[in-house]
KELO-224312 format. One record per residue (C-alpha): residue in one letter; residue number from 1; x, z, y. Coordinates in Angstrom, 1 decimal, padded with zeros to 4 digits, m for minus. Example, Ala and Ser with C-alpha at 12.3 -4.5 7.8 and 13.67 -1.06 7.14 Angstrom:
% residues 2
a 1 012.3 007.8 m004.5
s 2 013.7 007.1 m001.1
END
This chain:
% residues 399
m 1 m039.1 028.4 045.7
s 2 m038.2 031.8 044.3
n 3 m038.8 032.6 040.6
a 4 m041.4 035.2 041.6
n 5 m043.5 032.4 043.2
r 6 m043.2 029.9 040.4
v 7 m046.2 029.1 038.2
a 8 m045.5 028.8 034.5
i 9 m047.0 026.2 032.2
t 10 m047.3 027.9 028.8
g 11 m049.5 025.5 027.0
l 12 m049.9 021.7 027.2
g 13 m052.5 019.4 025.5
c 14 m052.6 015.7 025.8
i 15 m054.7 012.9 024.2
c 16 m054.4 009.3 025.3
a 17 m053.7 005.8 023.9
l 18 m050.1 007.0 023.0
g 19 m051.4 009.7 020.6
g 20 m054.0 012.2 019.6
d 21 m051.9 015.2 020.7
a 22 m048.8 016.1 022.7
k 23 m046.5 015.8 019.7
a 24 m047.7 012.4 018.8
c 25 m047.4 011.3 022.5
q 26 m043.8 012.6 022.6
e 27 m042.8 010.7 019.5
a 28 m044.5 007.5 020.7
l 29 m042.8 007.6 024.1
f 30 m039.6 006.0 022.9
q 31 m041.1 003.6 020.3
k 32 m041.9 000.9 022.9
r 33 m045.5 000.7 021.5
r 34 m048.1 m000.9 023.7
e 35 m051.4 m001.6 022.1
p 36 m054.1 m002.5 024.6
g 37 m057.1 m004.5 023.3
p 38 m060.6 m005.6 024.2
p 39 m063.0 m002.7 024.8
t 40 m064.9 m001.5 021.8
l 41 m066.7 001.5 023.3
f 42 m069.2 m000.6 025.2
q 43 m070.4 m004.2 025.2
n 44 m068.5 m006.6 027.5
t 45 m070.6 m009.5 028.7
l 46 m067.8 m010.9 031.0
q 47 m066.2 m014.2 030.2
i 48 m062.8 m012.5 030.5
a 49 m061.9 m009.6 028.1
y 50 m059.5 m007.4 030.2
p 51 m057.4 m005.4 027.8
v 52 m057.9 m001.6 027.8
f 53 m056.1 001.4 026.4
e 54 m058.6 003.3 024.3
v 55 m058.3 006.6 022.5
s 56 m059.3 006.6 018.8
t 57 m063.0 007.0 018.6
t 58 m062.5 010.0 016.3
l 59 m061.6 012.8 018.6
p 60 m059.7 015.7 017.1
v 61 m062.2 018.4 018.0
a 62 m063.3 020.6 015.2
s 63 m067.0 020.6 014.6
h 64 m067.2 024.4 014.9
v 65 m065.7 024.1 018.4
a 66 m067.5 021.1 019.8
p 67 m071.1 021.6 021.1
q 68 m073.7 019.2 019.8
g 69 m074.2 016.1 022.0
l 70 m070.8 016.5 023.6
l 71 m070.1 013.5 026.0
r 72 m066.9 011.7 025.7
t 73 m065.1 012.9 028.9
n 74 m065.8 016.5 027.9
a 75 m064.8 015.9 024.3
l 76 m061.5 014.6 025.5
a 77 m061.1 017.6 027.8
l 78 m062.0 020.0 025.1
a 79 m059.6 018.5 022.6
a 80 m056.7 018.8 025.1
t 81 m057.7 022.3 026.2
e 82 m057.8 023.5 022.5
e 83 m054.3 022.2 022.0
a 84 m053.0 023.8 025.2
l 85 m054.5 027.2 024.4
q 86 m053.1 027.0 020.9
e 87 m049.6 026.3 022.2
a 88 m049.8 029.1 024.8
g 89 m050.7 031.6 022.0
l 90 m053.2 033.4 024.1
l 91 m055.7 036.0 022.9
l 92 m058.4 035.2 025.4
s 93 m060.4 038.4 024.6
t 94 m057.6 040.5 026.2
i 95 m057.9 038.7 029.6
d 96 m060.4 039.6 032.3
p 97 m062.6 036.4 032.4
l 98 m063.0 036.9 036.2
r 99 m059.2 036.3 036.5
i 100 m059.3 033.0 034.6
g 101 m059.9 029.8 036.7
v 102 m060.7 026.2 035.8
c 103 m059.7 023.2 037.9
i 104 m060.3 019.8 036.4
g 105 m059.9 016.3 037.9
t 106 m062.1 013.4 036.9
t 107 m063.7 010.3 038.4
v 108 m065.9 008.6 035.8
g 109 m066.7 012.0 034.4
c 110 m070.0 011.8 032.6
s 111 m071.9 010.1 035.4
f 112 m071.9 006.5 034.1
n 113 m073.3 007.2 030.6
d 114 m077.0 006.7 031.5
l 115 m077.3 003.0 032.2
e 116 m080.4 002.7 030.0
f 117 m082.1 005.4 032.0
y 118 m081.4 003.6 035.3
a 119 m082.6 000.3 033.9
e 120 m085.9 001.7 032.8
f 121 m086.3 003.5 036.1
l 122 m085.7 000.3 038.1
r 123 m088.3 m001.5 035.8
r 124 m090.7 001.2 037.0
q 125 m091.1 002.6 033.5
k 126 m091.0 006.3 032.7
p 127 m087.6 007.0 031.1
d 128 m086.8 010.0 029.1
m 129 m085.4 012.7 031.5
a 130 m082.9 014.0 028.9
p 131 m080.0 011.9 030.3
v 132 m080.6 013.5 033.7
f 133 m080.4 017.0 032.4
r 134 m077.4 016.0 030.3
y 135 m075.7 014.7 033.4
l 136 m076.4 017.9 035.3
d 137 m074.9 019.9 032.5
s 138 m071.8 017.8 032.1
n 139 m069.7 018.6 035.1
t 140 m066.3 018.9 033.3
g 141 m065.0 022.0 035.0
t 142 m068.3 023.8 034.7
f 143 m068.5 022.7 031.0
l 144 m065.1 024.2 030.1
a 145 m065.8 027.4 032.0
r 146 m069.2 027.8 030.4
h 147 m067.8 026.9 026.9
y 148 m065.1 029.6 027.0
g 149 m066.9 032.2 029.1
f 150 m064.4 032.0 032.0
l 151 m065.8 033.6 035.2
g 152 m063.1 032.9 037.8
p 153 m063.1 030.1 040.3
c 154 m064.2 026.8 038.9
q 155 m063.7 023.4 040.6
t 156 m064.1 019.8 039.5
v 157 m062.0 017.5 041.7
t 158 m063.2 013.9 042.2
n 159 m060.5 012.6 044.5
a 160 m060.2 009.1 042.9
c 161 m056.9 008.5 041.1
s 162 m055.2 011.6 042.4
s 163 m057.9 013.9 041.1
s 164 m056.0 015.7 038.3
t 165 m052.7 015.9 040.2
d 166 m054.7 017.7 042.9
a 167 m056.3 019.9 040.2
i 168 m052.9 021.1 038.9
g 169 m051.7 021.7 042.4
i 170 m054.9 023.6 043.4
g 171 m054.8 025.7 040.2
a 172 m051.2 026.6 040.9
e 173 m052.1 027.7 044.4
w 174 m054.9 029.9 043.0
i 175 m052.2 031.8 041.0
r 176 m049.8 032.0 043.9
a 177 m052.5 033.4 046.1
g 178 m053.3 036.1 043.5
i 179 m056.8 034.8 042.9
c 180 m056.2 034.1 039.2
d 181 m053.8 035.3 036.5
l 182 m054.5 032.2 034.4
v 183 m055.9 028.8 035.1
i 184 m056.9 025.9 032.9
a 185 m055.9 022.8 035.0
g 186 m055.8 019.1 034.2
g 187 m057.9 016.0 034.0
s 188 m060.1 014.0 031.7
d 189 m061.8 010.5 032.0
e 190 m063.4 008.1 029.7
l 191 m063.7 004.3 029.7
s 192 m066.9 003.1 031.1
r 193 m068.6 m000.3 031.5
v 194 m069.3 000.4 035.1
t 195 m065.7 001.0 036.0
y 196 m064.6 m001.9 033.8
y 197 m066.8 m004.3 035.7
g 198 m066.0 m002.6 039.0
f 199 m062.3 m003.0 038.7
g 200 m062.8 m006.6 037.5
s 201 m064.8 m007.3 040.7
l 202 m062.0 m005.9 042.8
m 203 m059.7 m008.5 041.1
v 204 m057.0 m005.9 040.3
t 205 m057.2 m005.9 036.5
s 206 m054.8 m008.0 034.4
t 207 m055.7 m010.2 031.5
e 208 m052.4 m009.2 029.9
p 209 m050.8 m005.8 029.2
c 210 m049.8 m004.4 032.6
r 211 m046.3 m004.8 034.0
p 212 m045.7 m002.1 036.6
f 213 m043.0 m003.1 039.2
d 214 m042.3 m006.4 037.4
k 215 m041.9 m009.7 039.2
d 216 m044.8 m011.2 037.3
r 217 m047.2 m008.2 037.5
k 218 m050.8 m009.2 037.7
g 219 m052.7 m006.0 037.9
l 220 m053.7 m002.9 036.0
n 221 m055.2 m002.1 032.6
l 222 m057.8 000.7 032.4
g 223 m057.3 003.5 030.0
e 224 m058.8 006.9 029.0
g 225 m057.6 010.3 028.0
a 226 m057.1 013.9 029.0
a 227 m054.3 016.4 029.6
m 228 m054.7 020.1 030.1
f 229 m052.3 022.8 031.1
i 230 m052.3 026.6 030.8
l 231 m051.0 027.9 034.1
e 232 m049.9 031.6 034.2
s 233 m048.4 033.8 036.8
e 234 m044.9 035.1 036.3
n 235 m046.2 038.7 036.4
r 236 m048.7 038.1 033.6
l 237 m046.1 036.2 031.6
k 238 m043.7 039.2 031.8
a 239 m046.4 041.6 030.9
r 240 m047.2 039.8 027.7
h 241 m043.5 039.1 027.0
g 242 m044.3 035.4 027.1
r 243 m042.3 032.4 028.4
g 244 m043.1 029.2 030.2
h 245 m041.6 026.0 029.0
t 246 m042.1 024.3 032.4
y 247 m042.9 025.4 035.9
v 248 m044.9 024.0 038.7
i 249 m042.6 024.4 041.7
g 250 m044.1 022.2 044.4
y 251 m047.2 020.4 045.4
g 252 m047.9 018.1 048.3
a 253 m051.0 016.1 049.3
s 254 m051.9 013.9 052.2
c 255 m054.3 011.2 053.2
d 256 m053.4 008.2 055.5
a 257 m056.9 006.9 055.5
y 258 m055.5 003.4 056.0
h 259 m058.0 001.5 053.9
l 260 m060.7 002.0 051.4
t 261 m058.6 000.8 048.5
a 262 m055.2 m000.4 049.8
p 263 m052.3 002.0 050.5
s 264 m050.6 002.1 053.9
p 265 m048.0 m000.7 053.9
e 266 m045.3 001.7 055.0
g 267 m046.4 004.4 052.5
a 268 m047.1 007.0 055.2
g 269 m049.3 009.1 053.0
l 270 m047.0 009.1 050.0
r 271 m044.0 009.9 052.2
s 272 m045.8 012.9 053.6
a 273 m046.9 014.1 050.1
i 274 m043.3 013.9 048.7
q 275 m041.9 015.7 051.7
k 276 m044.5 018.4 051.4
a 277 m043.8 018.9 047.7
l 278 m040.0 019.0 048.3
a 279 m040.4 021.6 051.1
a 280 m042.7 023.7 049.0
s 281 m040.2 023.7 046.1
g 282 m037.1 024.3 048.3
r 283 m035.3 021.6 046.3
k 284 m033.2 018.7 047.6
p 285 m033.8 015.1 046.7
e 286 m030.5 015.0 044.7
e 287 m031.8 017.7 042.4
i 288 m034.6 015.4 041.1
a 289 m033.8 014.0 037.6
f 290 m036.5 011.3 037.7
v 291 m039.8 010.3 039.1
n 292 m042.9 009.3 037.1
a 293 m044.4 006.9 039.6
h 294 m048.0 006.0 039.9
g 295 m047.0 002.3 039.2
t 296 m050.4 000.6 038.6
g 297 m049.0 m002.9 038.2
t 298 m050.9 m004.1 041.3
p 299 m049.0 m006.0 043.9
d 300 m049.7 m003.7 046.8
n 301 m049.3 m000.3 045.1
d 302 m046.0 m001.2 043.5
k 303 m044.5 m002.7 046.7
v 304 m045.4 000.4 048.7
e 305 m044.2 002.9 046.1
s 306 m041.0 001.1 045.5
k 307 m040.2 001.2 049.2
v 308 m041.0 004.9 049.6
l 309 m038.9 005.8 046.5
h 310 m036.0 003.7 047.8
d 311 m036.1 005.4 051.2
l 312 m036.7 009.0 050.2
l 313 m035.2 009.3 046.8
p 314 m032.5 006.5 046.6
g 315 m030.8 006.1 043.3
i 316 m033.1 008.5 041.4
p 317 m034.4 006.8 038.2
f 318 m038.1 006.2 038.0
l 319 m040.7 004.6 035.7
s 320 m044.4 004.1 035.2
t 321 m045.9 005.4 032.0
k 322 m049.2 003.5 032.7
g 323 m047.7 000.7 030.6
f 324 m048.2 003.1 027.6
t 325 m051.6 004.5 028.6
g 326 m053.3 002.2 031.0
h 327 m054.7 003.7 034.2
t 328 m056.8 006.7 033.1
l 329 m058.2 007.1 036.6
g 330 m059.1 010.7 037.4
a 331 m057.1 011.8 034.3
a 332 m054.0 009.8 035.3
g 333 m052.2 012.5 037.2
a 334 m052.6 015.0 034.4
v 335 m051.7 012.6 031.6
e 336 m048.6 011.5 033.5
a 337 m047.6 015.1 034.3
a 338 m047.8 015.7 030.5
l 339 m045.6 012.7 029.8
t 340 m043.2 013.9 032.5
i 341 m042.9 017.3 030.8
l 342 m042.4 015.7 027.4
s 343 m039.6 013.5 028.9
l 344 m037.9 016.6 030.4
k 345 m038.0 018.2 027.0
e 346 m036.3 015.1 025.5
g 347 m033.7 015.0 028.2
k 348 m034.3 011.3 028.6
i 349 m036.9 008.8 029.9
p 350 m038.0 005.6 028.2
a 351 m037.6 002.1 029.6
s 352 m040.5 001.5 032.0
p 353 m043.0 m000.2 029.7
g 354 m044.0 m003.7 030.7
f 355 m041.0 m004.1 033.1
a 356 m038.8 m007.1 032.4
e 357 m037.7 m008.8 035.6
a 358 m037.0 m007.2 039.0
d 359 m039.1 m008.4 041.9
p 360 m036.8 m009.5 044.8
a 361 m039.5 m008.3 047.2
l 362 m039.2 m004.7 046.0
p 363 m036.2 m002.7 047.2
s 364 m036.0 m000.7 044.0
a 365 m036.8 m001.2 040.3
p 366 m037.7 001.2 037.4
v 367 m035.4 001.9 034.5
s 368 m035.2 m001.0 032.0
q 369 m033.7 001.0 029.1
t 370 m033.9 004.5 027.7
t 371 m032.1 006.6 030.2
t 372 m030.5 010.0 029.7
i 373 m031.4 012.4 032.6
t 374 m029.4 015.2 034.2
g 375 m031.2 018.1 035.8
r 376 m034.4 019.9 035.0
v 377 m036.7 018.8 037.9
a 378 m039.0 015.8 037.9
i 379 m041.7 014.4 040.2
s 380 m045.1 013.1 039.1
e 381 m047.0 011.2 041.8
s 382 m050.5 009.8 042.3
l 383 m051.9 007.3 044.8
a 384 m055.6 007.0 045.2
f 385 m058.3 004.9 046.8
g 386 m059.1 006.1 050.3
g 387 m055.4 006.6 051.1
h 388 m055.0 009.9 049.3
n 389 m051.6 010.8 047.8
s 390 m050.6 013.7 045.6
v 391 m047.3 014.8 044.3
i 392 m046.3 017.7 042.0
m 393 m042.8 018.9 041.1
l 394 m042.1 020.2 037.6
e 395 m039.1 022.1 036.4
a 396 m038.1 022.6 032.8
a 397 m037.3 026.2 031.8
d 398 m033.6 027.0 031.6
d 399 m032.8 027.3 027.9
END
């Protein structure tokens, strides 16, 4: 990919169980801190308390910025967006709002916050309609566009666990196509009682802190968070004498449609997505410094992902940061892309959290200690229900 076609990331904001902002997350990456616990954001009536990775209930959004009645998914999104805009150093009043796009990935979004309304409705009572109007006003992409007055293309991607990886890839394509000069792209998701019970019923949640790729892995832990990126065109960056700290240089997506929840045993969809991202970037596999894998800690996902990485990117170190954050669902791709960028800045990756013993059934294993990386290119990948797979390639700016 030529420099003229690269898409710059000039601002990054991240909030998850690792920390309340990107700096805190970067510092925590190498502290081997894992602190999942029972959910506190909702009542759990199950006999089993599956541990989750919650964000502190006090979100770092200034009262003069946050609208009244802001729902949690959008509060997380707003906090990360404010941080990203601050790092980018943008004066939004100087940019044509028609040239600013918003593309956000989510799954839970704000759609599962109205259980009392549904309960009253099913009891044939007459519930207050306020939750319905709140839901209709809470589409995360539309919320951010309305909040800041952006008038360019706006999309909320709900593509299961690959949603925000797709959102970043789509936002970058808008810029390459000349549709936008600037895009707010990323993802946000909150913990919800519905998803907590739902994943429990699928029998893929672990009663212990998750162990991606480990021999004794027992499933995933749910988490929550948001990560947002300011994407800018090279032309706009030069015009304002700015500089990107990272670049989106490739994006690939595919769907094998093998099963409603399970990945293709041969990883056909993930293989295709990686190959498409490599082709778009013009890079060779040996130029990849590391891979931030999807790595949920479930038997099927880790087996398939390990095989594909062994076949397509042999010898390239990889890890799963879900051991630090839990599975943040629609926000996972964005949060993991943020942690990928922070690792590129550090020039090293942490030991894959939760991994202790290699599984002899897997052809490759993640790093088990802090590992210095060479090169400036990394891959962040997402696998989703329905057989969807998304991959983005990120390159740190040359100092």
